[in-house]
C-alpha positions as CSV (number, residue, x, y, z in Angstrom):
1,X,-38.7,-38.1,3.2
2,X,-36.6,-39.8,5.9
3,X,-34.6,-36.6,6.3
4,X,-37.7,-34.4,6.8
5,X,-39.0,-37.1,9.4
6,X,-35.6,-37.0,11.2
7,X,-35.6,-33.2,11.3
8,X,-39.2,-33.1,12.6
9,X,-38.4,-35.5,15.3
10,X,-35.3,-33.5,16.5
11,X,-37.4,-30.3,16.7
12,X,-37.4,-28.9,20.3
13,X,-38.6,-25.6,21.7
14,X,-36.5,-23.9,24.3
15,X,-39.3,-21.5,25.5
16,X,-42.6,-23.3,24.9
17,X,-44.4,-21.2,27.5
18,X,-45.0,-18.6,24.7
19,X,-47.4,-21.1,23.1
20,X,-50.0,-19.6,25.4
21,X,-50.2,-16.7,22.9
22,X,-51.8,-19.1,20.4
23,X,-55.0,-18.5,22.1
24,X,-54.8,-14.7,21.1
25,X,-53.7,-15.5,17.6
26,X,-56.5,-18.0,17.2
27,X,-58.8,-15.3,18.3
28,X,-57.3,-12.8,15.7
29,X,-57.7,-15.5,13.0
30,X,-61.4,-16.0,13.9
31,X,-62.2,-12.4,14.1
32,X,-60.6,-11.8,10.6
33,X,-62.5,-14.8,9.2
34,X,-65.8,-13.5,10.6
35,X,-65.3,-10.1,9.1
36,X,-64.4,-11.4,5.7
37,X,-67.4,-13.8,5.7
38,X,-69.7,-11.0,6.9
39,X,-68.5,-8.7,4.0
40,X,-68.9,-11.6,1.6
41,X,-72.4,-12.3,2.6
42,X,-73.4,-8.5,2.6
43,X,-71.8,-7.5,-0.6
44,X,-74.1,-6.3,-3.4
45,X,-75.3,-8.6,-6.0
46,X,-72.7,-9.1,-8.7
47,X,-73.6,-7.4,-12.0
48,X,-72.4,-8.4,-15.4
49,X,-69.4,-6.0,-15.5
50,X,-68.5,-5.9,-11.8
51,X,-65.5,-7.7,-10.3
52,X,-64.8,-8.6,-6.7
53,X,-61.5,-9.1,-5.0
54,X,-61.1,-12.1,-2.7
55,X,-59.8,-10.2,0.2
56,X,-59.4,-6.6,-0.9
57,X,-58.6,-4.2,2.0
58,X,-58.9,-7.0,4.5
59,X,-55.6,-8.4,3.2
60,X,-53.7,-6.5,5.7
61,X,-55.5,-8.2,8.5
62,X,-54.7,-11.6,7.2
63,X,-51.0,-10.5,6.8
64,X,-51.1,-9.3,10.4
65,X,-52.5,-12.5,11.7
66,X,-49.8,-14.5,9.9
67,X,-47.1,-12.4,11.3
68,X,-48.4,-13.1,14.8
69,X,-48.5,-16.7,14.2
70,X,-44.9,-16.8,12.9
71,X,-43.8,-14.7,15.8
72,X,-45.2,-17.0,18.4
73,X,-43.1,-19.9,16.8
74,X,-40.1,-17.7,16.9
75,X,-40.6,-16.6,20.5
76,X,-40.7,-20.4,21.5
77,X,-37.1,-20.6,20.1
78,X,-37.3,-23.8,17.9
79,X,-34.2,-25.9,17.7
80,X,-33.1,-28.9,15.7
81,X,-30.3,-31.3,16.6
82,X,-28.6,-31.1,13.2
83,X,-29.1,-31.2,9.3
84,X,-28.1,-29.2,6.3
85,X,-28.0,-25.4,6.6
86,X,-27.2,-22.8,3.9
87,X,-23.9,-21.5,4.1
88,X,-23.4,-18.4,2.2
89,X,-19.7,-18.9,1.6
90,X,-16.6,-17.3,3.0
91,X,-14.7,-20.5,3.3
92,X,-11.2,-21.7,2.1
93,X,-9.1,-24.8,2.0
94,X,-5.5,-24.4,2.8
95,X,-2.9,-27.0,2.0
96,X,0.4,-26.5,3.8
97,X,3.4,-27.9,2.1
98,X,6.3,-28.2,4.5
99,X,10.0,-28.8,3.4
100,X,11.7,-31.1,5.7
101,X,14.9,-31.7,3.6
102,X,18.3,-31.7,5.3
103,X,19.0,-28.1,4.2
104,X,16.1,-27.0,6.5
105,X,18.3,-27.9,9.4
106,X,20.5,-24.9,8.5
107,X,21.1,-22.7,11.5
108,X,21.4,-19.5,9.4
109,X,18.1,-18.4,10.9
110,X,18.2,-19.0,14.7
111,X,17.7,-21.6,16.0
112,X,17.1,-23.2,12.5
113,X,15.1,-22.7,9.3
114,X,12.9,-25.6,10.4
115,X,12.0,-24.0,13.8
116,X,11.4,-20.6,12.0
117,X,9.1,-22.4,9.4
118,X,7.2,-24.2,12.2
119,X,6.7,-21.0,14.1
120,X,5.6,-19.2,10.8
121,X,2.8,-21.8,10.2
122,X,1.8,-22.0,13.9
123,X,1.3,-18.2,14.1
124,X,-0.9,-18.3,11.2
125,X,-3.1,-21.0,12.6
126,X,-3.2,-19.3,16.0
127,X,-4.0,-15.9,14.5
128,X,-7.8,-16.4,14.4
129,X,-7.9,-16.2,10.7
130,X,-9.6,-19.6,10.2
131,X,-13.3,-19.5,10.6
132,X,-15.8,-22.4,10.9
133,X,-15.9,-24.3,7.7
134,X,-12.4,-23.5,6.7
135,X,-10.2,-26.8,6.3
136,X,-6.5,-27.3,6.4
137,X,-4.1,-30.1,5.5
138,X,-0.5,-30.9,5.8
139,X,2.0,-32.3,3.3
140,X,5.7,-32.9,4.1
141,X,8.3,-33.4,1.4
142,X,12.0,-33.6,0.5
143,X,12.7,-36.0,-2.4
144,X,9.2,-37.5,-2.0
145,X,5.9,-36.1,-0.8
146,X,3.9,-37.4,2.2
147,X,0.2,-36.5,3.0
148,X,0.1,-36.2,6.8
149,X,-3.7,-35.6,7.2
150,X,-6.7,-35.0,5.0
151,X,-8.5,-31.7,4.8
152,X,-9.9,-30.9,8.3
153,X,-11.4,-28.2,10.4
154,X,-9.5,-29.6,13.4
155,X,-6.8,-26.9,13.8
156,X,-5.5,-28.7,16.9
157,X,-4.9,-32.0,15.1
158,X,-3.1,-29.9,12.4
159,X,-0.8,-28.4,15.0
160,X,0.0,-31.8,16.5
161,X,1.0,-33.1,13.1
162,X,3.1,-30.0,12.4
163,X,4.8,-30.5,15.7
164,X,5.6,-34.1,14.8
165,X,7.8,-33.0,11.8
166,X,11.5,-33.6,12.8
167,X,14.8,-34.4,11.1
168,X,16.2,-37.9,11.7
169,X,19.4,-38.4,13.7
170,X,20.8,-40.5,10.7
171,X,19.5,-40.0,7.2
172,X,18.8,-43.4,5.7
173,X,18.3,-42.6,1.9
174,X,18.9,-39.8,-0.6
175,X,15.3,-38.8,-0.9
176,X,15.3,-37.6,2.7
177,X,18.2,-35.3,1.9
178,X,17.3,-33.2,-1.1
179,X,14.3,-31.2,-2.2
180,X,12.0,-32.0,-5.2
181,X,9.4,-29.1,-5.4
182,X,7.8,-30.7,-8.4
183,X,7.0,-34.0,-6.6
184,X,5.0,-32.3,-3.9
185,X,3.2,-29.9,-6.4
186,X,2.1,-32.9,-8.3
187,X,1.0,-34.8,-5.3
188,X,-1.3,-32.1,-4.0
189,X,-3.8,-32.1,-6.9
190,X,-3.9,-35.9,-6.7
191,X,-4.8,-35.8,-3.0
192,X,-7.4,-33.0,-3.5
193,X,-9.1,-35.0,-6.1
194,X,-9.1,-38.1,-4.0
195,X,-10.8,-36.5,-1.0
196,X,-13.3,-34.6,-3.3
197,X,-14.3,-37.8,-5.0
198,X,-14.6,-39.7,-1.6
199,X,-17.2,-37.0,-0.4
200,X,-19.0,-36.8,-3.7
201,X,-19.8,-40.5,-3.5
202,X,-20.2,-41.0,0.2
203,X,-21.0,-37.6,1.7
204,X,-24.7,-38.2,2.0
205,X,-24.2,-41.5,3.8
206,X,-21.7,-39.8,6.1
207,X,-24.1,-36.8,6.6
208,X,-21.2,-34.6,5.6
209,X,-21.2,-31.8,3.0
210,X,-18.2,-31.1,0.8
211,X,-18.7,-27.6,-0.7
212,X,-16.5,-26.4,-3.6
213,X,-14.4,-24.0,-1.5
214,X,-11.3,-22.4,-3.1
215,X,-8.0,-24.1,-2.3
216,X,-4.6,-22.5,-2.0
217,X,-1.2,-24.0,-1.2
218,X,1.2,-22.4,1.3
219,X,4.6,-23.6,0.1
220,X,7.1,-23.5,3.0
221,X,10.7,-24.1,1.7
222,X,14.2,-22.8,1.3
223,X,13.9,-23.3,-2.4
224,X,17.1,-25.2,-2.5
225,X,15.9,-27.7,-5.1
226,X,18.7,-30.1,-6.0
227,X,16.5,-32.1,-8.3
228,X,15.5,-29.1,-10.6
229,X,12.5,-31.3,-12.1
230,X,10.3,-29.5,-14.6
231,X,7.6,-27.6,-13.0
232,X,5.2,-27.4,-16.0
233,X,3.3,-30.6,-15.5
234,X,2.6,-29.9,-11.8
235,X,1.7,-26.2,-12.6
236,X,-0.7,-27.3,-15.3
237,X,-2.7,-29.5,-12.9
238,X,-2.8,-26.8,-10.3
239,X,-4.1,-24.3,-12.6
240,X,-6.6,-26.7,-14.0
241,X,-8.1,-26.9,-10.6
242,X,-7.6,-23.0,-10.0
243,X,-5.2,-23.8,-7.0
244,X,-2.9,-20.8,-6.2
245,X,0.6,-21.4,-4.5
246,X,1.9,-18.8,-2.0
247,X,5.5,-19.5,-1.5
248,X,7.2,-18.7,1.7
249,X,11.1,-18.7,1.4
250,X,12.8,-19.6,4.6
251,X,16.5,-18.8,5.0
252,X,19.3,-16.2,4.0
253,X,20.9,-15.8,0.7
254,X,24.3,-16.2,2.2
255,X,25.5,-19.8,1.9
256,X,25.9,-21.8,5.0
257,X,27.1,-25.3,5.7
258,X,25.0,-28.0,7.2
259,X,26.5,-31.2,8.6
260,X,24.5,-34.3,9.3
261,X,24.9,-38.0,9.5
262,X,23.8,-40.4,6.8
263,X,24.3,-44.1,5.8
264,X,26.8,-44.7,3.0
265,X,24.6,-45.0,-0.1
266,X,26.9,-47.6,-1.5
267,X,26.4,-49.7,1.6
268,X,22.7,-48.9,2.5
269,X,22.1,-51.9,4.8
270,X,25.3,-51.7,6.7
271,X,24.5,-49.6,9.8
272,X,28.2,-49.4,10.7
273,X,28.9,-47.4,7.6
274,X,27.6,-43.9,8.9
275,X,29.2,-40.9,7.2
276,X,29.5,-37.2,8.2
277,X,28.1,-35.3,5.3
278,X,28.4,-31.5,4.6
279,X,26.3,-29.6,2.2
280,X,26.2,-25.9,1.4
281,X,22.8,-24.3,1.1
282,X,21.3,-20.8,0.7
283,X,17.8,-19.4,0.1
284,X,16.9,-19.7,-3.5
285,X,13.8,-17.7,-4.5
286,X,14.0,-18.4,-8.3
287,X,11.9,-21.7,-8.1
288,X,9.6,-20.4,-5.4
289,X,8.8,-17.2,-7.3
290,X,8.2,-19.1,-10.6
291,X,5.7,-21.5,-9.0
292,X,3.9,-18.5,-7.3
293,X,3.8,-16.5,-10.5
294,X,2.6,-19.3,-12.7
295,X,-0.2,-20.3,-10.4
296,X,-1.5,-16.7,-9.6
297,X,-0.1,-16.6,-6.1
298,X,2.7,-14.5,-4.5
299,X,6.1,-15.2,-2.8
300,X,7.1,-13.9,0.6
301,X,10.5,-14.2,2.3
302,X,11.5,-14.8,5.9
303,X,15.2,-14.2,5.9
304,X,15.8,-13.3,9.7
305,X,14.6,-14.8,13.0
306,X,12.6,-11.6,13.5
307,X,11.0,-11.5,10.1
308,X,7.3,-11.9,10.0
309,X,5.0,-12.7,7.0
310,X,1.9,-13.2,9.2
311,X,-0.1,-10.3,7.6
312,X,0.7,-11.4,4.2
313,X,-0.3,-14.9,4.7
314,X,-3.6,-13.8,6.4
315,X,-4.3,-11.8,3.3
316,X,-3.6,-14.8,1.1
317,X,-6.2,-16.8,3.0
318,X,-8.8,-14.2,3.2
319,X,-8.6,-13.0,-0.3
320,X,-9.1,-16.4,-1.7
321,X,-12.3,-17.5,0.2
322,X,-15.2,-18.9,-1.8
323,X,-18.4,-16.9,-1.8
324,X,-20.7,-19.5,-3.4
325,X,-23.8,-20.4,-1.3
326,X,-23.9,-24.2,-0.5
327,X,-25.5,-26.6,2.0
328,X,-23.4,-27.5,5.1
329,X,-24.2,-30.5,7.3
330,X,-23.9,-30.0,11.1
331,X,-24.7,-32.4,13.9
332,X,-24.9,-29.4,16.6
333,X,-28.1,-28.3,18.0
334,X,-29.0,-24.9,16.6
335,X,-31.8,-22.2,16.6
336,X,-34.1,-22.0,13.6
337,X,-36.3,-19.2,14.8
338,X,-34.6,-16.9,12.3
339,X,-35.3,-19.3,9.5
340,X,-39.0,-19.3,10.4
341,X,-39.1,-15.5,10.4
342,X,-37.5,-15.4,7.1
343,X,-39.8,-17.8,5.4
344,X,-42.7,-15.9,6.8
345,X,-41.3,-12.6,5.6
346,X,-40.8,-14.2,2.0
347,X,-44.4,-15.4,1.9
348,X,-45.9,-12.0,3.1
349,X,-43.6,-10.1,0.7
350,X,-44.8,-12.3,-2.2
351,X,-48.5,-11.8,-1.3
352,X,-47.9,-7.9,-1.1
353,X,-46.3,-7.9,-4.5
354,X,-49.2,-9.9,-6.1
355,X,-51.7,-7.6,-4.3
356,X,-49.9,-4.7,-5.6
357,X,-50.0,-5.8,-9.2
358,X,-53.6,-6.9,-8.9
């Protein structure tokens, strides 16, 4: 009841001048009523086997009067300030998992794998593929995984978080250096569940809906997984939630050398003991393909600065949209004249079916 009262109080009409037509509609209703009453009074006396329909052929006049009434409301353009509306689907949640390990500093793709990876994700966001209701989130990972932002429709906030990803001047610990793909794949389902459970419990208090949209992962990495941790537990959790992973391999298969500065692991607290570290790295698609295949996704490769997987990523997003009708809350003022016409059409259609069967 409180929701209905708030909805009614927020109701406004953009063109209330059309309400002057109510006089004509009232006259039409009065005329129809008089005709029906007149026919009812003058009909022959009912015999034992006779039957009379309540409206009979005059039903069409009642329908016409009702259509006029609904049309006046529609012409006045009713609006409400917010509330729940039926969304007929078409939305998707995208989790971008971005590799920021030391190997992504490699310059085999100019200016670096990292820069090309950022450009690939930014181009996808700017492509216009995301529609109202779609949500996106960002994970960064190396040896550990970090959830940088919750699922959100705010694409600008996402791009800010993406631009903030950078490599340190001096690496402080080994977890920043090497990639562990299993860690981030285990972390993503945990975070998805956390946000889903939060809105299931508090969504009504927050006036926010949380529909069961399909979730996909865009895994952006060179696949140079030094840890080689078993993927089965992570894949099992992803498949349980029907989350597909689309892997994007960044880099060339030709080994290159990356040089960076790091604290000596034997003296982690001694800032004077900084070493020059060199590692060899190359694009490794084996793990990336395994992850994509086992979760029902696909793998794409960016192996040159001019490579583009934009169309493939857009297809991955569009082909995994949810098409389940659900309620969506919005605090924006919106027209509801179409809703009124639809309700009126349903009522009239139902009456016509009843009359035809009778």
